[in-house]
C-alpha positions as CSV (number, residue, x, y, z in Angstrom):
1,M,111.8,126.9,72.6
2,G,109.0,125.8,74.8
3,S,109.3,125.6,78.6
4,R,109.0,121.8,78.7
5,T,111.8,121.5,76.1
6,A,114.0,123.9,78.0
7,F,113.5,122.0,81.2
8,D,114.2,118.7,79.6
9,L,117.4,120.1,78.2
10,L,118.4,121.4,81.6
11,V,117.8,117.9,83.1
12,Q,119.8,116.3,80.3
13,W,122.7,118.7,80.9
14,Y,122.9,117.7,84.5
15,S,122.4,114.0,83.8
16,D,125.4,114.0,81.3
17,R,127.6,115.4,84.0
18,C,126.6,113.5,87.1
19,V,128.7,110.5,86.4
20,S,131.9,112.5,86.4
21,D,130.7,114.9,89.1
22,P,128.5,113.1,91.5
23,A,127.9,116.2,93.5
24,L,125.6,117.4,90.7
25,W,123.1,114.7,91.7
26,L,122.0,117.0,94.4
27,E,121.3,119.9,92.0
28,L,119.5,117.5,89.6
29,G,117.4,116.2,92.5
30,A,116.5,119.8,93.5
31,L,115.6,120.6,89.9
32,H,113.1,117.7,89.8
33,A,111.8,118.6,93.2
34,S,111.2,122.2,92.3
35,G,110.2,121.7,88.6
36,Q,111.6,125.2,88.1
37,N,108.4,126.4,89.9
38,R,106.2,124.6,87.4
39,A,103.9,122.0,89.1
40,E,103.7,120.0,85.9
41,F,107.4,119.5,85.8
42,R,107.8,118.5,89.4
43,S,108.6,114.9,90.3
44,S,109.3,113.8,93.8
45,V,110.0,110.3,92.6
46,R,112.8,111.5,90.2
47,A,114.2,113.8,92.9
48,V,114.4,110.8,95.3
49,E,116.2,108.7,92.6
50,C,118.8,111.5,92.0
51,Y,119.4,111.8,95.8
52,M,119.8,108.1,96.0
53,M,122.4,108.0,93.2
54,G,124.3,110.8,94.9
55,A,124.1,109.0,98.3
56,R,125.4,105.9,96.7
57,A,128.4,108.0,95.4
58,N,129.1,109.1,99.0
59,V,127.7,112.6,98.5
60,R,126.7,113.4,102.0
61,A,124.4,116.3,101.1
62,C,122.3,113.9,98.9
63,L,121.9,111.5,101.9
64,Q,120.7,114.5,103.9
65,A,118.4,115.6,101.1
66,L,117.0,111.9,101.0
67,R,116.4,112.0,104.8
68,Q,114.6,115.3,104.5
69,A,112.5,113.9,101.7
70,A,111.7,110.9,103.8
71,S,110.5,113.2,106.6
72,V,107.8,114.6,104.4
73,N,107.1,111.7,102.0
74,A,105.6,108.6,103.6
75,D,106.3,106.3,100.7
76,T,109.0,106.5,98.1
77,A,111.7,108.5,99.9
78,F,111.4,106.4,103.1
79,A,111.6,103.2,101.2
80,T,114.5,104.4,99.2
81,L,116.4,105.5,102.3
82,C,115.8,102.0,103.9
83,Q,117.1,100.5,100.7
84,F,120.2,102.7,100.8
85,Y,121.1,101.5,104.3
86,Q,120.3,97.9,103.5
87,E,122.8,98.1,100.5
88,K,125.5,99.6,102.7
89,W,125.0,96.9,105.2
90,E,125.2,94.2,102.6
91,H,128.5,95.8,101.3
92,G,130.1,95.6,104.7
93,D,129.2,98.7,106.5
94,K,128.5,97.5,110.0
95,E,127.1,100.9,111.1
96,A,124.5,100.9,108.4
97,I,122.4,98.3,110.1
98,L,122.1,100.4,113.2
99,S,121.1,103.4,111.0
100,L,118.5,101.2,109.3
101,A,117.0,100.0,112.6
102,E,116.9,103.6,113.9
103,L,115.2,104.6,110.7
104,Y,112.5,101.9,111.3
105,S,112.1,102.9,114.8
106,S,111.7,106.7,114.2
107,G,110.1,106.6,110.8
108,C,112.0,109.9,110.0
109,G,109.4,111.6,112.1
110,V,106.5,110.2,110.0
111,E,104.3,108.1,112.1
112,T,103.1,105.9,109.3
113,N,106.7,105.0,108.4
114,C,107.4,103.7,111.9
115,S,107.7,100.0,112.5
116,K,109.0,99.0,115.9
117,Q,108.7,95.3,114.8
118,L,111.1,95.8,111.9
119,A,113.4,97.9,114.1
120,A,113.5,94.9,116.6
121,D,114.2,92.4,113.7
122,T,117.1,94.7,112.6
123,Y,118.7,95.2,115.9
124,F,118.5,91.5,116.5
125,K,120.2,90.9,113.2
126,A,122.9,93.4,114.3
127,H,123.2,91.8,117.6
128,R,123.9,88.4,115.9
129,A,126.6,90.1,113.9
130,D,128.2,91.4,117.1
131,I,127.4,95.0,116.3
132,P,128.0,97.1,119.5
133,N,124.9,98.7,121.2
134,S,122.5,96.6,119.3
135,L,121.5,94.5,122.3
136,A,121.0,97.6,124.4
137,E,118.7,99.0,121.7
138,L,116.7,95.7,121.5
139,R,116.3,95.9,125.3
140,A,115.0,99.5,125.0
141,L,112.4,98.5,122.5
142,A,111.4,95.5,124.7
143,A,111.0,97.9,127.6
144,Q,108.7,100.0,125.4
145,G,106.4,96.8,125.1
146,V,107.4,95.8,121.6
147,G,106.5,92.2,121.3
148,Q,109.0,91.3,118.6
149,A,111.8,92.7,120.7
150,R,110.8,90.6,123.6
151,F,110.5,87.6,121.4
152,H,114.1,88.2,120.1
153,L,115.4,88.6,123.6
154,G,113.8,85.3,124.6
155,F,115.6,83.6,121.8
156,C,119.0,85.2,122.8
157,Y,118.6,83.8,126.3
158,A,117.4,80.5,125.2
159,E,120.3,79.9,122.9
160,G,122.9,82.0,124.7
161,I,123.4,84.5,121.8
162,G,125.6,87.2,123.2
163,V,124.3,86.6,126.7
164,E,124.6,84.0,129.4
165,P,122.1,81.3,128.6
166,S,119.1,81.2,131.0
167,V,115.9,79.3,130.5
168,S,114.2,81.3,133.2
169,V,114.9,84.6,131.6
170,A,114.0,83.2,128.1
171,I,110.6,82.0,129.5
172,T,110.0,85.5,131.0
173,H,110.7,87.3,127.7
174,Y,108.6,84.8,125.7
175,R,105.7,85.2,128.1
176,D,105.9,89.0,128.0
177,A,105.9,88.9,124.2
178,A,102.9,86.5,124.1
179,R,101.0,88.9,126.4
180,V,101.1,91.4,123.6
181,N,99.7,88.9,121.2
182,H,102.9,87.3,119.8
183,V,101.7,83.8,118.9
184,A,105.3,82.5,118.1
185,A,106.4,83.7,121.5
186,F,103.5,81.8,123.2
187,E,104.6,78.6,121.4
188,Q,108.1,79.1,122.6
189,F,107.0,79.9,126.1
190,C,104.9,76.7,126.2
191,H,107.8,74.7,124.7
192,L,110.3,75.8,127.3
193,Q,107.9,75.7,130.2
194,R,106.8,72.2,129.3
195,S,110.5,71.1,129.0
196,R,111.2,72.5,132.5
197,T,108.1,71.0,133.9
198,E,109.1,67.6,132.6
199,Q,112.6,68.0,134.1
200,T,111.6,69.3,137.5
201,G,108.1,68.1,138.1
202,D,107.7,71.3,140.1
203,A,104.2,72.3,141.0
204,N,104.8,76.0,140.3
205,D,106.0,75.2,136.8
206,Q,103.0,72.9,136.1
207,Y,100.6,75.6,137.3
208,A,102.3,78.3,135.3
209,L,102.0,76.3,132.1
210,G,98.5,75.1,132.8
211,D,97.4,78.7,133.6
212,A,98.9,80.0,130.4
213,L,97.2,77.3,128.4
214,R,93.9,78.1,130.2
215,T,94.1,81.8,129.2
216,G,96.2,81.8,126.0
217,L,97.8,84.7,127.7
218,G,95.2,86.9,126.2
219,M,95.0,85.1,122.8
220,P,91.8,83.0,122.5
221,A,93.1,81.0,119.7
222,C,96.0,79.7,121.9
223,I,93.7,78.3,124.6
224,N,94.1,74.5,125.1
225,K,91.5,73.4,127.6
226,E,92.5,69.8,128.0
227,A,96.2,70.5,128.4
228,A,95.4,73.4,130.8
229,V,93.3,71.0,133.1
230,S,96.0,68.4,132.9
231,F,98.8,70.6,134.1
232,I,96.7,72.4,136.7
233,A,95.4,69.1,138.0
234,S,99.1,67.9,138.3
235,A,99.9,71.0,140.3
236,A,96.8,70.4,142.5
237,G,98.0,66.9,143.2
238,Q,101.2,68.4,144.6
239,G,99.3,70.9,146.8
240,H,99.7,74.0,144.7
241,P,97.5,76.5,146.7
242,D,95.9,78.0,143.5
243,A,95.4,74.9,141.4
244,L,92.4,73.3,143.1
245,P,90.4,76.5,143.3
246,Q,91.1,77.1,139.7
247,L,90.0,73.6,138.8
248,R,86.8,74.2,140.6
249,S,86.3,77.5,138.8
250,M,86.9,75.9,135.4
251,A,84.5,73.1,136.2
252,S,81.8,75.6,137.2
253,Q,82.3,77.3,133.9
254,G,81.5,74.1,132.0
255,W,85.0,72.8,131.1
256,P,84.2,69.1,130.8
257,S,87.8,67.9,131.4
258,A,87.9,70.1,134.6
259,F,84.6,68.6,135.9
260,E,85.8,65.1,135.2
261,T,88.7,65.6,137.8
262,F,86.0,65.7,140.5
263,V,84.1,62.8,139.3
C-alpha cells in the first residue's frame, strides 16, 4: 500500500468518526497540518477547516488550535476565526462580538491581520446592542487616533446612543476623525457646525466652520473656498479677532471671493 493511500485511509477513518465524536476534529486537523511529516500531504487549509468544524461543535481545543493557526497564517485561519465569531454572534452569543472586535484589533499578533477600523465598526455594533464594555473599547480606539472610532463616537453623541446627547461633543469627535482623513466625518462635522451656526449666529461657530472649509481639515478635496470665505466674512462682521486677518491672508493668496470682500 502506497503512503498516499495509507494517509488517505487514515484521513477517512477520522472523517467517518468526527460526527459522532467531535473531539476527533482536533486530531484530524493536526493530521492535515503535519501530513505525517510528508510535505506533499500537508494542507493548512484542510487543517483549518477541521479546527473550524470542531470549534462549531464546542470543542475548546479546536478553537485554541484555530487561534494558534491564525497567529502564524495571515490569510485562511484568521478569516475562518473571524467567521466563527461572526456566526456565534448571529446565533445569539453576545460575547462573541467582543471577541471578534478584539480579533480585528489584535490580528492575533499578525500585523497584516490587524484592522482597527473593523474593530471600531464591531465595537460600535456591540454598543448599539447594549453589550457591556463596548463603549469603553470604542473610546480606547479613539484615544489611539483611530478615525473610524472617533466617527462612531460622534454619531453616538449626535444621536444619544447610549450616552447623553451632545452636539458639542459630537462635533469634537467628528472634527478629530476628519483630521485623520475621514471624509464622512468631515461632512458630518460641517453639517452639525452649520446647523449650530444657523441657530446661534455665533461668530466663533461661523469662524470654526469657515476655517474647516478653508483647510478641509487636511483633506484638499474637502476645501470649499466660497463657503469658507462666506463664513469667515460673517465672523469678521461680528468682530471675531482672527477672521479679518484670515480674509486678508486668503485674498493675498489669490482667493477671488476673499479679495472681493475688500472691494
